C-alpha positions as CSV (number, residue, x, y, z in Angstrom):
1,M,159.6,-174.4,63.0
2,S,158.3,-174.1,59.4
3,D,155.0,-172.4,58.8
4,V,153.7,-175.3,57.6
5,T,154.1,-177.0,61.2
6,Q,152.6,-174.1,62.8
7,A,149.5,-174.3,60.5
8,E,149.0,-178.1,61.1
9,T,148.9,-177.3,65.1
10,R,146.2,-174.5,65.0
11,P,142.4,-175.4,64.4
12,S,141.2,-174.6,61.1
13,F,139.1,-171.5,60.6
14,F,136.0,-173.5,59.8
15,V,136.5,-175.7,63.1
16,A,136.7,-172.6,65.2
17,M,133.7,-171.2,63.5
18,R,131.8,-174.2,64.8
19,E,133.5,-174.6,68.4
20,H,132.9,-171.1,69.5
21,P,129.1,-171.2,69.1
22,A,128.8,-174.8,70.4
23,S,131.1,-173.6,73.6
24,V,128.0,-171.2,74.7
25,G,125.5,-173.9,73.5
26,E,124.2,-172.6,70.4
27,T,124.2,-173.6,66.4
28,Y,126.2,-171.4,64.1
29,F,122.9,-169.6,62.7
30,G,121.7,-169.1,66.5
31,H,124.8,-167.7,67.6
32,M,124.7,-165.6,64.6
33,R,121.1,-164.4,65.1
34,F,122.2,-163.2,68.7
35,A,125.3,-161.5,67.6
36,L,123.5,-159.6,64.9
37,R,120.8,-158.5,67.3
38,F,123.2,-157.6,69.9
39,S,125.3,-155.5,67.4
40,G,122.3,-153.7,66.3
41,L,121.1,-152.9,69.8
42,L,124.7,-151.6,70.5
43,F,124.5,-149.5,67.4
44,A,121.0,-148.2,68.7
45,A,122.7,-147.3,72.2
46,G,125.5,-145.8,70.4
47,G,123.4,-143.3,68.2
48,A,121.3,-142.6,71.4
49,A,124.3,-141.6,73.1
50,L,125.6,-139.6,70.3
51,V,122.2,-137.6,69.9
52,H,122.4,-137.1,73.8
53,A,125.9,-135.8,73.6
54,V,124.8,-133.0,71.3
55,L,121.4,-132.1,72.7
56,P,121.4,-133.2,76.3
57,A,118.0,-133.0,77.0
58,L,117.2,-136.0,74.6
59,F,117.7,-139.6,75.5
60,E,118.8,-139.1,78.7
61,T,118.9,-142.7,80.4
62,T,118.3,-144.3,76.7
63,A,121.8,-145.7,76.2
64,S,122.4,-146.5,79.6
65,Q,119.0,-148.4,79.9
66,M,120.0,-150.3,76.9
67,I,123.4,-151.3,77.9
68,R,121.7,-152.6,81.3
69,R,119.3,-154.6,79.3
70,M,122.0,-156.1,77.3
71,Y,124.1,-156.8,80.0
72,A,121.0,-158.9,81.3
73,M,120.8,-160.7,78.1
74,I,124.7,-161.7,78.3
75,E,124.4,-162.8,81.7
76,Q,121.2,-165.0,81.0
77,R,123.0,-166.9,78.4
78,H,126.0,-168.2,80.7
């Protein structure tokens, strides 16, 4: 099978960019907004965990509480 044939059977990148957000009931920009917010929260939770690793008296439950809230956000979407 040639590369041309394989490329024809795969959905285009731009089609996939529309289909995935639609599969979770969102527009492209709505999905982008959620993903950017979620990535920011993950970054903040990681930072809290990093500080806690070095200074255990700080951010004792911050990362775990944030992750629980993010899990609830994901569950509410489906």
